[in-house]
C-alpha positions, 0 to 999 in steps of 0.5 A, a space after each residue: 845221054 846223061 846229065 854229066 854228058 848234057 853238062 859237057 855239051 852245055 860247057 862245050 857250047 859256053 866255051 865255044 861262044 867265049 862266055 867262060 873267058 875271063 873278059 866275057 861280057 857275059 860272065 858266067 858267074 853262079 849269080 848270073 846264072 841263077 838269075 838266068 834260070 829265073 828269067 827263063 823260067 818266067 818265060 815258061 809262064 808266058 805260054 800259059 798266061 792266057 790259056 791252059 795249053 801252050 800254043 806253040 809247043 816248040 817254043 815252050 820246048 825251047 824255054 824248057 831247054 833254056 831252063 835245063 841249060 842254065 840248071 846244068 851250068 849252075 850246078 857245074 859251077 857250084 860243084 853240085 852233082 845235079 843227078 845225086 841232088 835230084 835223087 836225094 830230093 826225091 827220097 826226102 819228098 817220099 817222106 814228106 806230107 803236104 797240106 790239102 789245098 783249100 778249096 
């Protein structure tokens, strides 16, 4: 399954839940979805709060999936080709240099 197919699956789910409906209490606006990305990303941190390894890998997998879900949806809502954006960013990063971390 590729990114476009995953995005279609996400949109099918969101539509089935009625969240794309104009009167939905869970408005699927780019702003709201961007906030959801940040919230779900923060939930990933909980799994590493007091340990180097995630205690519950299944729960961590669920949080990673939530972030991916919202990223796919945000790209869709804003008309961004996420696959191409990732490829473009990788190409850009190959040409970058990063300062060495202070120790």
